C-alpha positions in Angstrom: -2.7 2.0 36.1 -2.2 2.7 32.7 -4.0 0.7 29.8 -1.7 -0.8 27.1 -2.6 -0.4 23.5 -4.2 -3.0 21.8 -2.3 -4.4 18.4 -5.0 -2.7 16.0 -4.3 0.8 17.9 -0.4 0.1 17.8 -0.8 -0.4 14.0 -2.9 2.8 13.7 -0.7 5.0 15.3 2.4 3.5 14.0 1.3 4.0 10.4 -0.1 7.4 11.4 3.6 8.4 12.3 5.3 7.1 9.4 2.9 9.4 7.2 3.8 12.5 9.0 7.2 11.6 9.2 6.9 11.3 5.6 5.2 14.9 5.3 7.7 16.3 7.0 10.3 15.3 4.8 8.5 16.0 1.4 7.9 19.3 2.8 11.9 20.2 3.1 12.5 22.7 0.4 15.2 20.2 -1.3 12.4 17.5 -1.8 10.3 19.7 -4.3 11.2 21.4 -7.5 8.4 23.7 -6.9 6.1 24.9 -3.6 4.0 22.2 -2.3 1.5 22.8 0.1 1.0 20.9 3.5 -2.1 19.1 2.3 -0.4 18.0 -0.8 2.6 16.7 1.1 0.2 14.9 3.5 -1.7 13.3 0.5 1.7 12.2 -1.2 2.8 10.6 2.1 -0.3 9.2 2.8 -0.5 7.6 -0.7 3.0 6.1 -0.5 2.9 4.8 2.9 -0.6 3.3 1.9 1.0 2.1 -1.1 -1.6 3.5 -3.3 -0.2 5.7 -5.9 -2.9 8.8 -6.3 -0.9 11.7 -7.0 -1.8 15.5 -7.0 1.7 16.4 -7.9 3.4 14.9 -11.0 6.3 12.8 -9.4 9.0 12.9 -11.7 8.6 16.8 -12.1 7.6 18.3 -9.1 10.1 16.2 -7.0 13.8 16.2 -6.7 15.7 13.1 -6.6 15.9 13.2 -2.9 12.1 13.7 -2.8 11.5 10.7 -5.3 13.9 8.6 -3.0 11.6 9.2 0.3 8.9 8.5 -1.5 10.5 5.2 -2.7 11.2 4.4 1.2 7.6 5.2 2.2 6.4 3.0 -0.5 8.9 0.0 0.9 7.9 0.5 4.8 4.5 0.8 3.8 4.3 -2.2 1.8 6.0 -4.5 4.3 4.3 -3.0 7.1 5.0 -0.7 9.7 5.4 -3.4 12.5 7.5 -5.6 10.1 9.7 -2.9 9.2 10.3 -2.0 12.8 10.9 -5.7 13.8 13.6 -5.9 10.8 15.2 -3.1 12.2 15.1 -4.3 15.7 16.5 -7.7 14.3 19.3 -6.2 12.8 20.3 -4.5 16.1 20.4 -7.5 17.9 16.9 -6.7 20.1 14.8 -9.2 21.4 11.1 -9.3 20.0 8.8 -9.5 22.9 5.1 -11.1 23.3 3.7 -7.7 22.8 5.7 -6.8 19.5 4.7 -10.4 18.1 0.8 -9.7 19.0 1.2 -6.6 16.6 3.2 -8.5 14.1 0.4 -11.3 14.0 -2.3 -8.5 13.6 -0.3 -7.0 10.7 0.9 -10.0 9.0 -2.8 -11.5 9.4 -1.4 -14.9 10.6 -3.2 -17.3 12.8 -0.1 -18.0 15.1 2.3 -16.5 16.9 4.6 -19.6 16.5 7.4 -18.8 14.2 6.5 -15.6 13.6 10.0 -13.9 13.7 11.3 -16.6 11.3 8.7 -15.7 9.1 9.3 -12.1 9.3 13.0 -12.9 8.3 11.8 -15.1 5.6 9.7 -11.9 4.2 12.9 -10.0 4.2 14.5 -12.3 2.2 11.6 -12.8 -0.1 11.3 -9.3 -0.7 14.7 -8.6 -1.6 15.1 -11.5 -3.7 12.0 -10.3 -5.9 13.0 -6.7 -5.9 16.6 -7.6 -7.0 15.4 -9.6 -9.8 12.6 -7.1 -10.8 15.3 -4.1 -10.6 17.8 -6.5 -12.6 15.4 -7.0 -15.5 13.7 -3.6 -16.0 17.5 -1.8 -15.6 18.5 -4.0 -18.6 15.5 -3.1 -20.4 15.6 0.7 -19.8 19.3 0.8 -20.7 18.0 0.6 -24.2 16.4 4.2 -23.8 18.5 5.6 -21.0 22.0 5.6 -19.7 22.8 3.5 -16.8 22.1 6.0 -14.0 18.7 6.8 -15.1 18.0 3.1 -16.3 18.8 1.9 -12.7 16.9 4.5 -11.0 13.8 3.5 -13.2 14.0 -0.3 -12.6 14.5 0.1 -8.8 11.9 2.7 -8.5 9.2 0.6 -10.7 10.4 -2.7 -9.2 9.7 -1.6 -5.6 6.5 0.3 -6.5 5.1 -2.8 -8.2 6.0 -5.4 -5.7 4.6 -3.3 -3.1 1.4 -2.7 -5.1 1.7 1.0 -5.1 1.4 2.8 -8.4 3.8 5.6 -8.4 5.8 6.1 -11.7 8.7 8.2 -12.5 7.0 8.7 -16.2 4.5 11.6 -16.3 2.2 9.4 -18.5 2.9 6.1 -16.2 3.9 3.0 -18.4 1.7 3.9 -21.3 4.7 4.6 -23.5 5.9 0.9 -22.9 1.8 -0.9 -23.7 3.5 -3.0 -26.4 6.8 -3.8 -24.6 6.7 -7.5 -23.4 9.3 -7.1 -20.8 7.8 -4.0 -19.1 4.0 -5.2 -19.7 5.0 -8.8 -17.9 7.4 -8.1 -15.4 5.6 -5.3 -13.8 2.3 -7.6 -13.5 4.4 -10.5 -12.2 5.8 -8.4 -9.4 2.2 -6.8 -8.7 0.9 -10.6 -8.6 3.4 -12.0 -6.5 3.5 -8.8 -4.0 0.0 -9.2 -3.5 -0.9 -12.9 -3.1 0.5 -12.7 0.5 3.7 -13.7 2.3 2.0 -17.0 3.7 0.8 -18.0 0.1 4.7 -17.4 -1.1 6.2 -19.1 1.8 3.9 -22.2 1.6 4.7 -22.4 -2.4 8.4 -22.2 -1.5 8.2 -24.9 1.2 6.3 -27.0 -1.4 9.1 -26.8 -4.0 11.6 -27.8 -1.5 9.3 -30.5 -0.5 9.3 -29.6 3.0 5.8 -29.9 3.1 3.2 -32.0 1.3 0.3 -29.9 0.7 -0.8 -26.2 0.7 -3.3 -24.9 3.2 -7.0 -24.0 2.5 -6.2 -20.4 2.5 -3.5 -20.7 -0.4 -5.7 -22.7 -2.3 -8.4 -20.2 -2.2 -6.1 -17.3 -2.9 -4.5 -19.0 -5.9 -7.8 -20.2 -7.2 -9.7 -17.1 -7.0 -6.9 -14.8 -8.2 -6.7 -16.8 -11.2 -10.4 -16.8 -11.8 -10.2 -12.9 -11.4 -7.8 -12.4 -13.7 -8.8 -14.9 -16.4 -12.4 -14.0 -16.1 -11.9 -10.2 -16.2 -9.5 -10.4 -19.1 -12.0 -11.9 -21.4 -14.9 -9.5 -20.1 -12.4 -6.7 -20.8 -11.4 -7.7 -24.2 -15.1 -8.3 -25.2 -16.0 -4.9 -23.7 -13.2 -2.8 -25.5 -12.6 -4.6 -29.0 -15.1 -2.0 -30.4 -13.8 0.8 -28.4 -12.1 3.3 -31.4 -10.3 5.3 -28.6 -8.6 2.4 -26.5 -8.0 -0.8 -28.7 -8.9 0.6 -31.8 -5.6 2.3 -32.1 -3.8 -0.8 -31.0 -2.0 -3.7 -32.6 -3.1 -7.2 -31.8 -0.1 -8.0 -29.7 -0.7 -4.7 -27.6 -4.3 -5.5 -27.1 -3.4 -8.9 -25.5 -0.3 -7.2 -23.3 -2.7 -4.0 -22.1 -5.4 -6.6 -21.7 -3.2 -8.4 -19.0 -1.9 -5.4 -17.6 -5.1 -3.7 -17.3 -6.9 -6.8 -15.5 -3.8 -7.1 -13.0 -3.2 -3.5 -12.2 -6.5 -2.9 -10.2 -5.5 -5.8 -7.8 -4.1 -3.0 -6.3 -1.2 -1.2 -8.0 -2.2 1.8 -10.3 0.2 1.3 -13.0 -1.4 1.9 -16.3 -0.8 1.1 -19.9 -4.1 2.6 -21.2 -5.5 5.9 -20.5 -8.4 4.9 -18.4 -10.5 8.2 -19.3 -10.6 6.4 -22.9 -12.3 3.0 -21.5 -16.1 2.4 -21.9 -18.1 2.5 -18.6 -18.5 -1.3 -18.6 -14.7 -1.5 -18.4 -14.8 1.0 -15.9 -17.3 -0.7 -13.6 -15.2 -3.9 -13.9 -12.1 -2.1 -12.9 -14.1 -0.8 -9.8 -15.0 -4.3 -8.9 -11.5 -5.5 -9.2 -10.3 -2.6 -7.4 -12.8 -3.2 -4.5 -11.7 -6.8 -4.1 -8.0 -5.8 -4.1 -5.2 -8.4 -3.4 -4.9 -11.1 -0.8 -4.4 -11.2 3.1 -0.7 -10.9 4.2 0.3 -9.0 0.8 1.0 -5.5 -0.1 -2.0 -4.6 -1.5 -5.5 -3.2 -0.2 -9.4 -4.0 -0.7 -11.3 -6.3 1.0 -9.0 -9.1 -0.1 -9.7 -12.4 -2.4 -10.3 -14.8 0.3 -12.9 -12.5 1.8 -14.4 -12.3 -1.7 -14.6 -16.1 -2.0 -15.9 -16.7 1.4 -18.9 -14.2 0.9 -19.9 -15.6 -2.7 -19.6 -19.3 -1.2 -21.5 -18.3 1.9 -24.0 -16.7 -0.4 -24.5 -19.9 -2.3 -24.6 -21.9 0.8 -27.2 -20.0 2.3 -29.4 -20.0 -1.1 -28.9 -23.7 -1.0 -30.0 -24.2 2.5 -26.8 -25.1 4.0 -25.1 -23.9 7.4 -21.6 -24.6 6.7 -19.4 -22.9 4.3 -16.9 -25.3 2.7 -14.2 -24.5 0.3 -11.9 -27.2 -0.9 -13.4 -29.7 0.9 -12.7 -27.9 4.5 -15.5 -26.1 6.5 -14.7 -22.5 6.9 -15.0 -21.6 10.7 -18.5 -19.6 11.4 -16.3 -16.7 12.9 -14.3 -16.1 9.6 -17.8 -16.0 7.8 -19.3 -13.7 9.9 -16.0 -11.5 9.9 -16.0 -11.7 6.1 -19.5 -10.5 5.7 -18.9 -7.6 8.3 -15.8 -6.5 6.2 -17.8 -6.3 3.2 -20.7 -4.4 4.9 -18.3 -2.0 6.4 -16.2 -1.7 2.8 -19.6 -1.0 1.2 -20.8 1.3 3.5 -17.5 3.4 3.8 -16.9 3.8 0.4 -20.8 4.7 -0.7 -20.6 7.5 2.0 -17.3 9.1 1.1 -18.3 9.0 -2.6 -21.6 10.8 -1.7 -19.3 13.2 0.6 -17.0 14.0 -2.3 -19.8 14.4 -5.2 -21.4 16.8 -2.6 -18.7 19.1 -1.4 -16.3 18.8 -4.6 -19.5 18.8 -7.2 -18.0 15.9 -9.1 -19.4 13.5 -11.5 -20.6 9.9 -9.7 -18.5 7.7 -11.8 -14.9 9.5 -11.8 -15.6 10.1 -7.9 -16.7 6.4 -7.3 -13.7 5.2 -9.4 -11.3 7.4 -7.5 -12.7 6.6 -3.9 -12.5 2.5 -4.6 -9.0 3.2 -6.1 -8.0 5.0 -2.8 -9.8 2.0 -0.6 -8.4 -0.4 -2.7 -5.2 1.2 -2.6 -4.8 0.9 -6.2 -3.7 4.5 -7.6 -5.6 4.2 -10.7 -7.8 7.5 -11.8 -9.7 8.8 -14.6 -7.2 11.9 -14.2 -7.4 15.6 -13.8 -7.2 16.1 -17.5 -3.3 16.0 -17.2 -1.0 13.6 -15.7 -2.4 13.8 -12.1 -5.2 12.3 -10.4 -8.8 13.3 -10.2 -8.0 14.0 -6.4 -5.5 17.2 -7.5 -8.8 18.9 -8.5 -10.4 18.6 -4.8 -10.4 21.1 -2.2 -8.2 20.7 0.9 -11.3 18.8 2.7 -11.7 16.5 -0.5 -8.1 15.4 -0.5 -8.2 14.7 3.4 -11.3 12.3 2.7 -9.3 10.4 0.0 -6.3 10.3 2.1 -8.5 8.7 4.9 -9.9 6.6 2.4 -6.2 5.2 1.5 -5.6 4.8 5.2 -8.8 2.8 6.3 -8.0 0.5 3.0 -4.4 -0.2 4.0 -5.2 -0.8 7.3 -8.5 -2.6 6.8 -11.9 -1.6 7.9 -11.9 -4.2 10.8 -8.6 -3.1 12.1 -9.6 0.4 12.4 -12.9 -0.6 13.6 -11.3 -2.7 16.4 -8.7 0.0 17.2 -11.6 2.8 18.0 -14.0 0.7 19.9 -13.8 -1.5 23.0 -14.4 -5.0 23.0 -17.2 -6.4 24.9 -17.8 -9.6 26.5 -21.4 -11.0 26.4 -22.2 -12.4 29.9 -25.5 -13.2 29.1 -27.8 -13.7 26.3 -31.4 -12.2 25.4 -34.3 -14.6 24.7 -34.3 -15.4 20.9 -37.1 -13.4 18.9 -38.8 -13.9 15.7 -37.9 -11.4 12.7 -39.6 -11.5 9.1 -36.9 -10.6 6.3 -37.2 -10.5 2.7 
């Protein structure tokens, strides 16, 4: 009797299939303006599907309009998720969604119940179209000042979809550095990143709250919004303090540019690799702060990666509770289930171990310096796309050998799916039928 694939296995194979199809399309001769190797096409497809934004090719110059549209479609599929995209297509042609598909959707969307999941998927599509339409309209109107309608619309559409899906692909070789002091671009793009990154569960609850269909939001939504606000505000203050004396970054900016650049720079690592600052000019303290933000990432059920804001909040609160001698982890007057606390600590442990080993492997095999490599690996794991660069307009990964690019590609893949999903996909779940006697172990 053939064994059915588990939901995590379906997600892994689904995302991998989209990446392989994307690789084939990028390899087509009319997708590139110059020769593109198999490994570079695979890296680009992985970066797009995993909504990362690390590049080994200059997107506006090395790809044709067709190639750029392929990248854009891959970003949209990757942002919504393989199963969500497949479900939307199935609903469009009138196909019934079975229990198996619903289980996979629950795994991908990171919701707790199967109840109303198809309706929730339809709402995701509605919110996505709404925010992307609004973002495209705003950015197109701004770009019309500098370009004709055709180019302005393409730039507006591309950067909106890339921002909302927390990817960092740009049709400008220097990303958005040219618009560092522009209020419209410097506010619209980060807002799209935040909305896409907080998760569709949070967006839905806020929508229902505004419509007064619910009286209060859930504990999850409170955790996500509070943690997101604290991370943005706290890191903005720290970054401004770190960079105010840096003649290479803030030293060449006006006060207006400093404020806008600071806001942009603390939102982008959450996990969209747009930048209005050349990261190679930043101080070490700012780079380490960015690494922390990239590692934490966005929120569950959103378009970003990282360990997620709720995981970070639970781990920090759990550590505080343990130090104070409390057994329960309590957030917003609600106890967090022990299983969720255990999974949160497991997720952080796996993430730290994976990023450490990947960084070690790259440093040894590519003979690179530690900080730029750790930055690149964390950016890949958090599906961010920020990089200290190759000395030009591409990411540091462009300098890596094929094996180095494959490691970064795998890191992006793990970051998009999540270490736990990948671990559950490759291991067999065991049900304990008995327990061993409890022992005594001294730690600390």
